[in-house]
DOKEKOL-449027 format. One line per field, with one value per atom (N, C-alpha, C): residue number from 0; residue in three letters; chain; x, y, z. Coordinates in steps of 0.2 Angstrom, whole numbers, plus 5000, padded with zeros to 4 digits. Example, Ala and Ser with C-alpha at 12.3 -4.5 7.8 and 13.67 -1.06 7.14 Angstrom:
<bazas>
nr: c(0;0;0;1;1;1);
rest: c(ALA;ALA;ALA;SER;SER;SER);
kette: c(A;A;A;A;A;A);
x: c(5066;5062;5066;5064;5068;5064);
y: c(4972;4978;4984;4989;4995;5000);
z: c(5039;5039;5039;5035;5036;5039);
</bazas>
This chain:
<bazas>
nr: c(0;0;0;1;1;1;2;2;2;3;3;3;4;4;4;5;5;5;6;6;6;7;7;7;8;8;8;9;9;9;10;10;10;11;11;11;12;12;12;13;13;13;14;14;14;15;15;15;16;16;16;17;17;17;18;18;18;19;19;19;20;20;20;21;21;21;22;22;22;23;23;23;24;24;24;25;25;25;26;26;26;27;27;27;28;28;28;29;29;29;30;30;30;31;31;31;32;32;32;33;33;33;34;34;34;35;35;35;36;36;36;37;37;37;38;38;38;39;39;39;40;40;40;41;41;41;42;42;42;43;43;43;44;44;44;45;45;45;46;46;46;47;47;47;48;48;48;49;49;49;50;50;50;51;51;51;52;52;52;53;53;53;54;54;54;55;55;55;56;56;56;57;57;57;58;58;58;59;59;59;60;60;60;61;61;61;62;62;62;63;63;63;64;64;64;65;65;65;66;66;66;67;67;67;68;68;68;69;69;69;70;70;70;71;71;71;72;72;72;73;73;73;74;74;74;75;75;75;76;76;76;77;77;77;78;78;78;79;79;79;80;80;80;81;81;81;82;82;82;83;83;83;84;84;84;85;85;85;86;86;86;87;87;87;88;88;88;89;89;89;90;90;90;91;91;91;92;92;92;93;93;93;94;94;94;95;95;95;96;96;96;97;97;97;98;98;98;99;99;99;100;100;100;101;101;101;102;102;102;103;103;103;104;104;104;105;105;105;106;106;106;107;107;107;108;108;108;109;109;109;110;110;110;111;111;111;112;112;112;113;113;113;114;114;114;115;115;115;116;116;116;117;117;117;118;118;118;119;119;119;120;120;120;121;121;121;122;122;122;123;123;123;124;124;124;125;125;125;126;126;126;127;127;127;128;128;128;129;129;129);
rest: c(MET;MET;MET;GLU;GLU;GLU;ILE;ILE;ILE;ASP;ASP;ASP;LEU;LEU;LEU;PRO;PRO;PRO;ASP;ASP;ASP;VAL;VAL;VAL;ILE;ILE;ILE;ALA;ALA;ALA;GLU;GLU;GLU;VAL;VAL;VAL;LYS;LYS;LYS;ALA;ALA;ALA;ALA;ALA;ALA;PHE;PHE;PHE;GLU;GLU;GLU;ARG;ARG;ARG;TYR;TYR;TYR;GLU;GLU;GLU;THR;THR;THR;ALA;ALA;ALA;LEU;LEU;LEU;VAL;VAL;VAL;THR;THR;THR;ASN;ASN;ASN;ASP;ASP;ASP;VAL;VAL;VAL;ALA;ALA;ALA;VAL;VAL;VAL;LEU;LEU;LEU;GLY;GLY;GLY;GLU;GLU;GLU;LEU;LEU;LEU;PHE;PHE;PHE;ARG;ARG;ARG;ASN;ASN;ASN;ASP;ASP;ASP;PRO;PRO;PRO;ARG;ARG;ARG;THR;THR;THR;LEU;LEU;LEU;ARG;ARG;ARG;TYR;TYR;TYR;GLY;GLY;GLY;ILE;ILE;ILE;GLY;GLY;GLY;GLU;GLU;GLU;ASN;ASN;ASN;LEU;LEU;LEU;TYR;TYR;TYR;GLY;GLY;GLY;TYR;TYR;TYR;GLU;GLU;GLU;ALA;ALA;ALA;ILE;ILE;ILE;SER;SER;SER;GLY;GLY;GLY;PHE;PHE;PHE;ARG;ARG;ARG;ALA;ALA;ALA;ALA;ALA;ALA;ARG;ARG;ARG;SER;SER;SER;PRO;PRO;PRO;VAL;VAL;VAL;GLY;GLY;GLY;LEU;LEU;LEU;SER;SER;SER;ARG;ARG;ARG;CYS;CYS;CYS;THR;THR;THR;ALA;ALA;ALA;LYS;LYS;LYS;THR;THR;THR;VAL;VAL;VAL;ILE;ILE;ILE;THR;THR;THR;SER;SER;SER;TYR;TYR;TYR;GLY;GLY;GLY;ARG;ARG;ARG;ASP;ASP;ASP;THR;THR;THR;ALA;ALA;ALA;VAL;VAL;VAL;ALA;ALA;ALA;SER;SER;SER;THR;THR;THR;LEU;LEU;LEU;PHE;PHE;PHE;TYR;TYR;TYR;ARG;ARG;ARG;GLU;GLU;GLU;THR;THR;THR;ALA;ALA;ALA;PRO;PRO;PRO;GLY;GLY;GLY;LYS;LYS;LYS;VAL;VAL;VAL;GLY;GLY;GLY;ARG;ARG;ARG;GLN;GLN;GLN;MET;MET;MET;GLN;GLN;GLN;THR;THR;THR;TRP;TRP;TRP;ILE;ILE;ILE;ARG;ARG;ARG;PHE;PHE;PHE;PRO;PRO;PRO;GLU;GLU;GLU;GLY;GLY;GLY;TRP;TRP;TRP;ARG;ARG;ARG;VAL;VAL;VAL;VAL;VAL;VAL;ALA;ALA;ALA;ALA;ALA;ALA;HIS;HIS;HIS;VAL;VAL;VAL;SER;SER;SER;ILE;ILE;ILE;ILE;ILE;ILE;ASP;ASP;ASP;GLU;GLU;GLU;SER;SER;SER;LYS;LYS;LYS;GLU;GLU;GLU;THR;THR;THR);
kette: c(A;A;A;A;A;A;A;A;A;A;A;A;A;A;A;A;A;A;A;A;A;A;A;A;A;A;A;A;A;A;A;A;A;A;A;A;A;A;A;A;A;A;A;A;A;A;A;A;A;A;A;A;A;A;A;A;A;A;A;A;A;A;A;A;A;A;A;A;A;A;A;A;A;A;A;A;A;A;A;A;A;A;A;A;A;A;A;A;A;A;A;A;A;A;A;A;A;A;A;A;A;A;A;A;A;A;A;A;A;A;A;A;A;A;A;A;A;A;A;A;A;A;A;A;A;A;A;A;A;A;A;A;A;A;A;A;A;A;A;A;A;A;A;A;A;A;A;A;A;A;A;A;A;A;A;A;A;A;A;A;A;A;A;A;A;A;A;A;A;A;A;A;A;A;A;A;A;A;A;A;A;A;A;A;A;A;A;A;A;A;A;A;A;A;A;A;A;A;A;A;A;A;A;A;A;A;A;A;A;A;A;A;A;A;A;A;A;A;A;A;A;A;A;A;A;A;A;A;A;A;A;A;A;A;A;A;A;A;A;A;A;A;A;A;A;A;A;A;A;A;A;A;A;A;A;A;A;A;A;A;A;A;A;A;A;A;A;A;A;A;A;A;A;A;A;A;A;A;A;A;A;A;A;A;A;A;A;A;A;A;A;A;A;A;A;A;A;A;A;A;A;A;A;A;A;A;A;A;A;A;A;A;A;A;A;A;A;A;A;A;A;A;A;A;A;A;A;A;A;A;A;A;A;A;A;A;A;A;A;A;A;A;A;A;A;A;A;A;A;A;A;A;A;A;A;A;A;A;A;A;A;A;A;A;A;A;A;A;A;A;A;A;A;A;A;A;A;A;A;A;A;A;A;A;A;A;A;A;A;A);
x: c(4139;4141;4147;4151;4157;4155;4156;4154;4161;4161;4167;4174;4173;4180;4184;4190;4194;4195;4196;4197;4190;4184;4178;4177;4178;4178;4182;4188;4193;4190;4187;4184;4178;4174;4168;4170;4175;4177;4180;4184;4186;4180;4175;4170;4166;4165;4162;4165;4172;4176;4176;4175;4175;4168;4163;4156;4156;4159;4160;4163;4169;4172;4168;4165;4160;4154;4152;4146;4148;4154;4155;4158;4160;4163;4157;4152;4146;4148;4152;4154;4148;4144;4137;4139;4144;4146;4147;4152;4154;4148;4144;4138;4133;4132;4128;4131;4138;4141;4140;4140;4140;4134;4128;4122;4120;4117;4115;4110;4111;4107;4101;4096;4090;4084;4078;4072;4071;4074;4073;4077;4082;4087;4083;4084;4080;4084;4082;4086;4080;4080;4076;4080;4079;4083;4080;4083;4081;4074;4073;4067;4063;4066;4063;4063;4059;4059;4060;4065;4067;4067;4063;4062;4065;4070;4073;4079;4083;4090;4088;4083;4082;4080;4076;4074;4080;4084;4090;4095;4096;4101;4098;4091;4088;4089;4088;4089;4096;4101;4108;4110;4107;4108;4105;4100;4096;4099;4102;4104;4109;4109;4114;4120;4126;4132;4135;4131;4132;4131;4135;4134;4134;4138;4138;4144;4148;4154;4151;4154;4152;4158;4158;4163;4159;4162;4158;4161;4158;4160;4156;4160;4157;4154;4158;4157;4158;4153;4153;4151;4156;4155;4155;4149;4149;4147;4151;4150;4147;4143;4139;4141;4145;4148;4153;4153;4158;4155;4148;4145;4140;4139;4134;4137;4136;4138;4134;4134;4130;4135;4134;4139;4134;4136;4132;4137;4135;4139;4135;4138;4135;4138;4135;4138;4136;4141;4140;4141;4137;4138;4139;4144;4144;4138;4134;4128;4122;4123;4118;4120;4122;4124;4119;4121;4116;4112;4114;4111;4116;4113;4118;4114;4117;4115;4116;4112;4113;4112;4116;4116;4118;4113;4114;4114;4118;4119;4119;4116;4117;4120;4126;4131;4131;4130;4130;4136;4140;4145;4141;4142;4140;4146;4145;4151;4155;4151;4154;4157;4156;4159;4154;4156;4151;4147;4140;4135;4130;4128;4122;4116;4112;4105;4100;4102;4097;4100;4098;4101;4095;4097;4093;4097;4094;4098;4093;4095;4090;4094;4091;4095;4090;4094;4090;4094;4091;4094;4100;4106;4111;4110;4112;4111;4117;4118;4124;4126;4121;4122;4126;4126;4129;4136);
y: c(5628;5622;5618;5616;5612;5605;5601;5594;5590;5585;5580;5583;5587;5590;5584;5584;5578;5576;5581;5580;5577;5579;5577;5570;5568;5562;5557;5559;5555;5553;5558;5557;5552;5553;5549;5542;5541;5535;5531;5535;5531;5529;5534;5532;5526;5526;5520;5514;5514;5508;5506;5510;5508;5505;5508;5504;5497;5497;5490;5485;5487;5482;5480;5485;5484;5479;5480;5476;5469;5468;5461;5457;5461;5458;5459;5461;5462;5466;5471;5476;5481;5479;5482;5489;5490;5496;5502;5500;5504;5506;5500;5502;5507;5506;5511;5518;5518;5525;5528;5524;5527;5529;5527;5529;5535;5540;5546;5544;5545;5544;5549;5547;5552;5548;5550;5547;5548;5552;5554;5549;5546;5542;5536;5534;5528;5523;5517;5512;5507;5507;5502;5496;5491;5485;5480;5474;5469;5467;5466;5463;5467;5473;5477;5485;5488;5496;5498;5502;5504;5511;5514;5521;5523;5527;5529;5525;5528;5525;5519;5520;5514;5508;5508;5503;5500;5504;5502;5498;5501;5498;5491;5491;5485;5480;5481;5476;5474;5478;5476;5472;5473;5469;5462;5461;5455;5451;5454;5450;5445;5440;5434;5437;5435;5437;5432;5427;5422;5424;5423;5425;5432;5436;5443;5445;5440;5442;5444;5449;5451;5454;5455;5460;5465;5471;5477;5478;5482;5483;5490;5493;5499;5504;5505;5510;5517;5521;5528;5533;5537;5542;5549;5553;5559;5564;5570;5574;5581;5584;5590;5595;5600;5604;5600;5603;5600;5596;5595;5592;5587;5585;5580;5576;5569;5565;5559;5556;5549;5544;5538;5533;5527;5525;5519;5514;5508;5502;5496;5491;5485;5480;5475;5470;5463;5458;5451;5447;5441;5436;5430;5426;5419;5415;5416;5413;5415;5419;5422;5422;5416;5417;5419;5423;5425;5432;5434;5440;5446;5452;5457;5462;5464;5469;5476;5480;5487;5491;5496;5499;5507;5511;5518;5521;5526;5529;5536;5540;5547;5549;5552;5554;5561;5563;5571;5572;5577;5579;5582;5579;5583;5584;5588;5589;5583;5578;5571;5567;5570;5566;5564;5561;5558;5553;5554;5549;5548;5542;5540;5542;5546;5548;5544;5541;5537;5532;5526;5520;5516;5513;5509;5503;5497;5491;5486;5483;5479;5474;5468;5463;5461;5461;5459;5454;5451;5446;5449;5446;5449;5449;5454;5454;5456;5456;5457;5465;5469;5476;5478;5473;5475;5474);
z: c(5074;5078;5075;5079;5077;5077;5072;5072;5071;5075;5075;5077;5082;5085;5087;5085;5087;5094;5098;5105;5109;5106;5109;5106;5100;5097;5102;5103;5107;5114;5117;5124;5124;5119;5118;5116;5112;5110;5116;5120;5127;5131;5132;5136;5133;5126;5123;5124;5123;5124;5131;5136;5143;5144;5141;5141;5138;5132;5129;5133;5136;5141;5147;5150;5156;5154;5147;5145;5145;5141;5140;5146;5151;5157;5163;5161;5166;5172;5171;5176;5178;5182;5183;5186;5190;5193;5188;5183;5178;5173;5171;5167;5170;5177;5180;5180;5181;5181;5174;5169;5162;5160;5163;5161;5166;5163;5168;5173;5179;5185;5185;5181;5180;5178;5180;5178;5171;5167;5160;5156;5158;5155;5152;5146;5144;5140;5139;5135;5133;5126;5122;5121;5124;5123;5118;5117;5113;5115;5121;5123;5129;5130;5136;5134;5137;5136;5143;5145;5151;5152;5156;5157;5164;5164;5170;5172;5176;5178;5182;5187;5191;5187;5182;5178;5175;5172;5168;5173;5179;5184;5186;5187;5189;5184;5178;5173;5173;5173;5173;5179;5185;5191;5190;5187;5186;5180;5176;5169;5171;5167;5168;5164;5167;5164;5159;5157;5152;5145;5141;5134;5132;5135;5134;5129;5128;5123;5116;5113;5106;5103;5097;5093;5090;5089;5086;5079;5075;5068;5066;5062;5059;5064;5069;5075;5072;5073;5071;5077;5078;5084;5080;5082;5079;5085;5085;5090;5087;5092;5090;5095;5094;5099;5103;5109;5114;5119;5119;5125;5123;5116;5114;5108;5109;5104;5103;5097;5096;5094;5097;5096;5093;5087;5084;5082;5083;5081;5079;5075;5074;5079;5081;5085;5083;5084;5082;5088;5089;5095;5091;5094;5091;5092;5098;5100;5095;5091;5086;5079;5076;5069;5064;5059;5055;5057;5063;5066;5067;5066;5068;5073;5078;5083;5081;5083;5081;5088;5089;5095;5094;5097;5096;5103;5105;5111;5110;5114;5114;5121;5120;5125;5126;5133;5135;5140;5139;5144;5150;5156;5162;5166;5172;5176;5178;5179;5181;5176;5169;5164;5158;5153;5148;5151;5149;5151;5146;5145;5141;5143;5139;5141;5138;5132;5128;5124;5124;5120;5117;5112;5108;5105;5107;5105;5101;5095;5092;5088;5086;5082;5076;5070;5064;5061;5056;5052;5048;5047;5044;5036;5033;5026;5023;5016;5013;5013;5015;5016;5022;5028;5034;5033);
</bazas>
C-alpha cells in the first residue's frame, strides 16, 4: 500500500479546507455534502453522539451559527492508498481561552468525491504539549 501519495494528500487537503470554510460560515449545504449520506456515518461531537447521516444533518440544521469562528493548527493528513485518508487537527476559539479542540475525520473517496464517514471532536484544557 502506498502511503501519503502527494496527489491524494492534495485532494483531501482541498476537501478538508472546504469543510473548514463551510463549518465556520455555517454552510449547512456543503457540510451535508461532505459527510457521506449513509446510516453508518457517525460523528462524535463535543456534547453529542450522532449515528447516521440524518442525525448529523439534523444537528447541523439546528445548530446556532453564532461563535463558530476558529483557527486550526498542527493539521495532519495521511492517505492510505488512493481512496482512504485521515485528517487530524487542533483548533482554537477566542470564546474558549485555555482550551484546545481536537478533530479527526476519516475520509473515503466515493464516485461522487471525498466524503467523511467518521468524525470525532473533543475539547480539552490546553497544555504546554499542544
